[in-house]
C-alpha positions in Angstrom: 0.0 0.0 0.0 1.4 3.4 -1.1 0.5 6.7 0.5 1.5 10.3 0.0 2.5 12.5 2.9 2.1 16.2 3.1 3.2 18.6 5.8 1.1 21.4 7.2 1.9 25.0 6.3 0.2 26.2 9.6 1.0 23.5 12.2 4.6 22.6 12.9 5.3 18.8 12.8 1.8 18.0 11.6 1.5 15.6 8.6 -1.4 14.4 6.5 -1.3 10.9 4.8 -3.6 10.2 1.9 -3.9 7.3 -0.5 -3.5 9.2 -3.8 -1.1 12.0 -4.5 -3.0 15.4 -4.6 -6.4 13.8 -4.0 -7.7 15.5 -0.8 -11.4 14.5 -1.5 -11.6 12.3 1.7 -10.2 15.0 3.9 -12.8 17.3 5.5 -12.7 21.0 4.4 -12.6 22.1 8.1 -9.4 20.0 8.6 -7.8 21.4 5.4 -8.6 24.9 6.6 -6.8 24.3 9.9 -4.0 22.3 8.2 -3.2 25.0 5.7 -1.7 24.6 2.3 -0.4 21.0 2.1 3.2 20.7 1.0 4.1 17.4 -0.6 6.9 15.5 1.3 7.1 12.0 -0.2 5.4 8.8 -1.3 5.8 5.9 1.1 5.2 2.1 0.6 3.6 0.9 3.8 3.8 -2.8 2.9 6.0 -5.3 4.7 7.7 -4.4 8.0 8.1 -0.7 7.1 8.4 1.6 10.2 7.5 5.3 10.5 9.2 7.7 12.8 6.3 9.0 14.8 3.3 7.0 13.6 2.1 3.3 13.9 2.1 1.8 10.4 -0.9 -0.4 11.2 -2.9 2.6 12.5 -2.0 4.6 9.4 -3.0 1.7 7.0 -6.3 1.2 9.0 -7.2 4.9 8.8 -6.3 5.1 5.1 -8.6 2.2 4.4 -11.6 3.3 6.6 -11.4 7.1 6.8 -9.4 7.9 3.7 -6.6 9.8 5.4 -4.4 9.8 8.5 -3.4 12.9 10.5 -0.1 12.8 12.3 0.0 15.3 15.1 3.2 16.3 17.0 3.9 14.6 20.3 2.8 16.6 23.3 5.2 19.1 24.6 6.9 18.0 27.9 6.5 20.4 30.8 9.9 20.3 32.3 8.9 22.4 35.4 6.1 19.9 36.3 8.6 17.0 35.8 11.1 18.7 38.1 8.5 19.4 40.7 7.3 15.7 40.6 10.9 14.4 40.9 11.6 16.7 43.8 8.4 15.7 45.6 9.3 12.0 45.0 12.7 12.5 46.6 11.1 14.0 49.7 8.8 11.0 50.2 
């Protein structure tokens, strides 16, 4: 299974996977408005034991087959202050 990957012009580290290059018909207009102008990145073959950096290949394939697209969002930002406070509180215990 091949898919085309596009990056968002509005949201950093946000990518849209679709089944056919430049065919955004399955993507809701509201999502495209938030996503911004899609910039083509590459075509990827999801067959075999292919791995993706920040997405589960099986989830991507499933969403492409059922929904028609997959939206990869950036990982949540780690709040270092909260981690520091938690670590400090754990040391006191």
